[in-house]
C-alpha positions as CSV (number, residue, x, y, z in Angstrom):
1,X,-60.1,-128.9,-45.9
2,X,-56.6,-127.4,-47.6
3,X,-58.0,-126.8,-51.1
4,X,-61.3,-124.8,-49.5
5,X,-59.2,-122.7,-47.1
6,X,-56.9,-121.8,-50.3
7,X,-60.1,-121.1,-52.6
8,X,-61.8,-119.5,-49.8
9,X,-58.7,-116.9,-49.0
10,X,-58.3,-115.9,-52.8
11,X,-61.9,-115.1,-52.8
12,X,-61.7,-112.7,-49.7
13,X,-58.6,-111.2,-51.8
14,X,-60.4,-110.8,-54.6
15,X,-63.3,-109.1,-52.5
16,X,-61.0,-106.9,-51.1
17,X,-59.3,-105.5,-54.2
18,X,-62.6,-104.9,-55.8
19,X,-63.9,-103.4,-52.5
20,X,-60.7,-101.1,-52.8
21,X,-61.0,-100.1,-56.3
22,X,-64.3,-98.1,-54.6
23,X,-62.3,-96.2,-52.5
24,X,-60.5,-92.7,-52.7
25,X,-57.9,-93.3,-50.6
26,X,-55.1,-96.3,-50.9
27,X,-55.3,-98.3,-47.8
28,X,-53.1,-101.2,-47.4
29,X,-55.5,-103.7,-45.4
30,X,-54.6,-106.1,-43.2
31,X,-56.4,-109.2,-43.2
32,X,-57.0,-110.9,-39.6
33,X,-57.9,-114.6,-40.1
34,X,-60.6,-115.1,-36.9
35,X,-59.1,-118.9,-36.0
36,X,-61.1,-119.3,-32.7
37,X,-62.8,-122.8,-32.3
38,X,-60.4,-124.1,-35.5
39,X,-57.9,-126.5,-35.5
40,X,-53.9,-126.0,-35.7
41,X,-54.6,-127.9,-39.0
42,X,-56.8,-125.0,-40.2
43,X,-54.1,-122.3,-39.1
44,X,-51.7,-123.9,-41.0
45,X,-53.9,-124.2,-43.8
46,X,-54.5,-120.8,-44.0
47,X,-50.8,-120.1,-43.0
48,X,-49.8,-121.9,-46.5
49,X,-51.9,-119.6,-48.4
50,X,-50.4,-116.6,-47.3
51,X,-51.8,-115.7,-44.0
52,X,-50.1,-114.0,-41.0
53,X,-52.2,-112.1,-38.9
54,X,-55.0,-114.6,-36.6
55,X,-57.7,-113.6,-34.0
56,X,-58.7,-115.1,-30.9
57,X,-61.5,-114.7,-28.7
58,X,-60.4,-116.8,-25.5
59,X,-57.3,-116.1,-23.9
60,X,-56.6,-120.0,-23.0
61,X,-57.0,-120.9,-26.8
62,X,-54.9,-118.1,-27.6
63,X,-52.0,-119.2,-25.4
64,X,-52.6,-123.1,-26.6
65,X,-52.5,-122.0,-30.5
66,X,-49.4,-120.2,-29.7
67,X,-47.4,-122.5,-27.9
68,X,-48.3,-125.5,-30.6
69,X,-48.0,-123.3,-33.6
70,X,-44.5,-122.7,-34.6
71,X,-44.5,-120.5,-37.2
72,X,-44.3,-116.7,-36.7
73,X,-47.3,-115.3,-37.0
74,X,-48.8,-111.9,-35.4
75,X,-51.4,-112.9,-32.9
76,X,-54.6,-110.8,-32.1
77,X,-56.7,-111.0,-29.4
78,X,-60.1,-109.6,-30.2
79,X,-62.4,-110.8,-27.4
80,X,-63.8,-109.2,-24.0
81,X,-60.9,-109.2,-22.1
82,X,-61.5,-110.5,-18.2
83,X,-59.0,-108.5,-16.0
84,X,-57.6,-112.1,-14.6
85,X,-56.7,-113.3,-18.1
86,X,-54.4,-110.2,-18.7
87,X,-51.3,-112.1,-18.2
88,X,-52.0,-115.1,-20.8
89,X,-53.1,-112.3,-23.1
90,X,-49.9,-110.0,-22.8
91,X,-47.8,-113.0,-23.2
92,X,-49.3,-114.8,-26.0
93,X,-51.0,-111.8,-27.9
94,X,-49.0,-109.0,-30.5
95,X,-52.2,-107.4,-30.6
96,X,-55.4,-106.4,-28.6
97,X,-58.6,-105.0,-30.1
98,X,-60.9,-104.7,-27.3
99,X,-59.5,-102.1,-25.0
100,X,-62.3,-100.3,-22.8
101,X,-61.6,-100.0,-19.1
102,X,-59.3,-98.4,-17.4
103,X,-58.7,-101.1,-14.9
104,X,-57.9,-103.9,-17.8
105,X,-55.3,-101.6,-19.5
106,X,-53.6,-101.1,-16.3
107,X,-53.1,-104.7,-15.8
108,X,-52.3,-105.4,-19.4
109,X,-49.6,-102.9,-19.3
110,X,-47.9,-103.9,-15.6
111,X,-48.1,-107.8,-17.2
112,X,-46.5,-106.5,-20.0
113,X,-44.1,-104.4,-18.1
114,X,-42.9,-107.3,-16.4
115,X,-42.7,-109.3,-19.7
116,X,-40.4,-106.5,-21.1
117,X,-42.5,-106.3,-23.7
118,X,-45.0,-103.4,-25.5
119,X,-48.1,-104.8,-26.9
120,X,-50.3,-102.9,-29.8
121,X,-54.0,-101.7,-29.0
122,X,-56.9,-101.1,-30.2
123,X,-59.6,-98.9,-28.3
124,X,-63.0,-100.9,-28.8
125,X,-66.2,-97.9,-29.3
126,X,-69.2,-99.4,-29.1
127,X,-70.3,-97.0,-32.2
128,X,-74.0,-98.7,-32.0
129,X,-74.8,-97.7,-28.5
130,X,-76.1,-101.4,-28.1
131,X,-75.9,-102.4,-24.3
132,X,-74.8,-106.0,-25.6
133,X,-72.0,-104.7,-26.8
134,X,-69.0,-103.8,-25.3
135,X,-67.1,-100.4,-25.5
136,X,-66.5,-97.3,-24.6
137,X,-68.8,-94.5,-25.4
138,X,-67.9,-92.5,-28.9
139,X,-67.6,-89.1,-26.7
140,X,-64.9,-90.2,-24.4
141,X,-62.6,-91.6,-26.9
142,X,-60.2,-88.7,-26.7
143,X,-60.0,-89.0,-23.3
144,X,-59.5,-92.2,-23.2
145,X,-56.6,-92.4,-25.6
146,X,-55.1,-89.9,-23.2
147,X,-54.8,-92.5,-20.6
148,X,-53.9,-95.5,-22.9
149,X,-51.0,-92.9,-24.4
150,X,-49.6,-92.6,-20.3
151,X,-48.9,-96.2,-20.4
152,X,-45.7,-97.2,-21.7
153,X,-46.0,-100.8,-22.6
154,X,-49.3,-100.3,-24.4
155,X,-48.9,-98.8,-28.3
156,X,-52.3,-97.3,-29.0
157,X,-52.6,-98.2,-32.7
158,X,-56.4,-97.5,-33.3
159,X,-60.1,-98.3,-32.7
160,X,-61.7,-101.1,-33.5
161,X,-65.7,-101.1,-34.0
162,X,-68.8,-103.8,-34.4
163,X,-71.6,-102.0,-36.7
164,X,-74.5,-102.9,-36.7
165,X,-75.5,-104.9,-39.8
166,X,-77.8,-103.0,-42.6
167,X,-78.5,-99.4,-43.0
168,X,-77.7,-98.6,-39.3
169,X,-74.4,-100.6,-40.1
170,X,-73.3,-97.8,-43.2
171,X,-74.1,-95.1,-40.5
172,X,-72.3,-96.2,-38.0
173,X,-69.3,-97.2,-40.3
174,X,-69.1,-93.6,-41.4
175,X,-69.3,-92.2,-37.7
176,X,-66.4,-94.8,-37.1
177,X,-64.3,-93.2,-39.9
178,X,-65.0,-89.7,-38.6
179,X,-64.2,-90.7,-35.1
180,X,-60.9,-92.5,-36.1
181,X,-59.8,-89.3,-38.0
182,X,-60.5,-87.3,-35.1
183,X,-58.1,-89.6,-33.0
184,X,-55.4,-89.4,-35.7
185,X,-55.4,-85.9,-35.6
186,X,-54.1,-86.0,-32.1
187,X,-52.5,-89.5,-32.3
188,X,-50.9,-89.9,-35.8
189,X,-49.6,-93.4,-34.9
190,X,-53.0,-94.5,-34.1
191,X,-53.7,-95.3,-38.0
192,X,-55.7,-98.5,-37.7
193,X,-59.6,-98.6,-38.1
194,X,-60.5,-102.3,-37.3
195,X,-63.7,-102.7,-38.6
196,X,-65.1,-105.2,-40.8
197,X,-66.4,-109.1,-40.4
198,X,-67.1,-111.9,-42.4
199,X,-70.6,-110.0,-43.2
200,X,-69.5,-106.6,-43.9
201,X,-66.2,-106.4,-44.8
202,X,-66.5,-105.0,-47.9
203,X,-68.8,-102.3,-46.6
204,X,-66.3,-101.4,-44.0
205,X,-63.3,-101.2,-46.0
206,X,-65.4,-98.6,-48.5
207,X,-65.8,-96.6,-45.5
208,X,-62.1,-96.6,-44.4
209,X,-61.2,-99.4,-42.9
210,X,-57.6,-101.1,-42.9
211,X,-57.9,-104.0,-40.4
212,X,-60.7,-106.6,-41.1
213,X,-61.6,-109.8,-39.1
214,X,-62.9,-112.4,-41.5
215,X,-63.3,-116.0,-39.8
216,X,-66.4,-117.8,-41.6
217,X,-65.3,-117.0,-45.2
218,X,-62.0,-118.5,-44.3
219,X,-62.6,-121.6,-42.6
220,X,-66.1,-122.2,-42.9
221,X,-68.9,-122.7,-40.2
222,X,-68.0,-122.9,-36.8
């Protein structure tokens, strides 16, 4: 397992560098290893090969891993947020990528306040307008960003999107990049575009992503 993960990470890093060569901007890419349903041993193997950012989709699994993995890493919560799980997320995550409701943002802010903690956040935007996907409508981004900026314990860091695969996906990636630039004109610190997963991260990098979420290409099938 360890040798396989080592090889996979080297391969991903090579592909990231090759994708960057086709970019006009010099983005630094944050690679988030999506470790949901994977063991502490898998996380340890990735850590030993330079990975410091890990993504989890489920609050209780995040809590369990944070308590049992004793190295200093950055935990990203990337799944849908249930309002009754905000306390666990606030306590265990450094980043949240999936904020798309004021109620959830308010509760997360309150939980962070009680912990004397600030959490980094991306607004999830439904860039594909698919009913099956979470996220705010693109045209409401600035209004929602204004609300997040009013919350003292949430640091607005950017947006997260899940484009469709295929030709439509590249159009949506371009739209995401344009939308992100508009946000940055108002809030320059919202500099992260969390876009790109195992199947499309190279295209995402070409369209301006600087934070990618990769699971199977590192850890194998779940």
